[in-house]
C-alpha positions as CSV (number, residue, x, y, z in Angstrom):
1,M,0.0,0.0,0.0
2,P,1.4,3.5,-0.8
3,V,2.4,6.0,1.8
4,A,-0.6,7.5,3.6
5,P,-1.8,10.9,2.2
6,T,-2.5,13.9,4.4
7,A,-6.0,14.6,5.7
8,D,-6.4,17.5,3.3
9,H,-5.5,15.3,0.4
10,L,-7.9,12.6,1.5
11,L,-10.7,15.1,1.8
12,D,-10.1,17.3,-1.2
13,T,-8.9,15.0,-4.0
14,P,-11.6,13.7,-6.4
15,L,-12.5,10.2,-5.2
16,P,-11.6,8.4,-8.4
17,Q,-8.2,10.1,-8.5
18,L,-7.6,9.3,-4.8
19,L,-8.5,5.6,-5.3
20,A,-6.1,5.4,-8.2
21,E,-3.3,7.0,-6.3
22,L,-3.8,4.6,-3.4
23,D,-4.3,1.6,-5.7
24,A,-7.6,1.0,-3.9
25,E,-10.7,-0.6,-5.3
26,L,-14.3,0.6,-4.7
27,R,-17.0,-2.0,-5.2
28,L,-20.7,-1.2,-4.9
29,L,-22.8,-4.0,-3.5
30,P,-26.5,-4.4,-2.8
31,I,-26.1,-4.5,1.0
32,D,-29.7,-4.6,2.1
33,D,-29.1,-3.8,5.8
34,E,-29.7,-0.1,6.0
35,T,-27.5,0.2,9.1
36,I,-24.4,-0.9,7.2
37,C,-22.9,1.5,4.6
38,G,-19.9,-0.7,3.8
39,V,-16.8,-2.5,4.8
40,T,-13.0,-2.0,4.2
41,E,-10.8,-4.9,3.5
42,V,-7.0,-4.9,3.5
43,R,-5.6,-8.1,2.1
44,D,-2.0,-8.6,0.8
45,G,-1.5,-4.8,0.8
46,Q,-4.6,-4.3,-1.4
47,L,-7.2,-1.9,0.0
48,T,-10.8,-2.6,-1.1
49,L,-13.9,-0.6,-0.1
50,E,-17.2,-2.3,-0.4
51,L,-20.1,0.2,-0.1
52,S,-23.8,-0.2,-0.3
53,S,-25.2,0.7,-3.7
54,L,-28.5,1.5,-2.0
55,W,-27.1,4.6,-0.2
56,P,-27.0,8.0,-2.0
57,A,-23.7,8.8,-3.8
58,P,-22.8,11.8,-1.5
59,L,-23.0,9.5,1.5
60,R,-21.0,6.8,-0.1
61,E,-18.3,9.3,-0.9
62,L,-18.3,10.6,2.7
63,M,-18.0,7.1,4.0
64,A,-15.4,6.0,1.5
65,R,-13.1,8.9,2.5
66,S,-13.7,8.1,6.2
67,M,-13.0,4.5,5.7
68,L,-9.8,5.3,3.7
69,G,-8.7,7.6,6.6
70,E,-9.2,4.8,9.1
71,A,-7.5,2.2,7.1
72,L,-4.5,4.4,6.4
73,R,-4.5,5.8,10.0
74,V,-5.0,9.4,8.8
75,P,-6.9,11.4,11.4
76,L,-10.0,13.0,9.9
77,P,-12.8,15.0,11.4
78,A,-15.5,12.9,13.1
79,L,-18.4,11.8,11.0
80,P,-21.7,13.6,11.6
81,E,-24.3,11.8,13.8
82,P,-25.7,9.2,13.5
83,F,-22.8,7.8,11.4
84,A,-19.8,6.0,12.9
85,L,-17.0,3.6,11.8
86,T,-16.6,0.3,13.6
87,V,-13.3,-1.4,13.5
88,L,-13.5,-5.2,13.9
């Protein structure tokens, strides 16, 4: 996995460009549990975000950036209520 970006870079870079820079993959899945927006998987250095296709695009983008920050250990502002990231 590449060197972690800064918080500003994570928040300001267009998401497709950011994913390409990080060699990360974004998959949209029909997750039908409305309390789950998605999951992040790091396997063999490859970062994969799996997000619910049922959530609106702006929310998916917000969650993707937050999930990237968590996976790369880049401190970001807290998510607005009622959203939260859970690390298993």
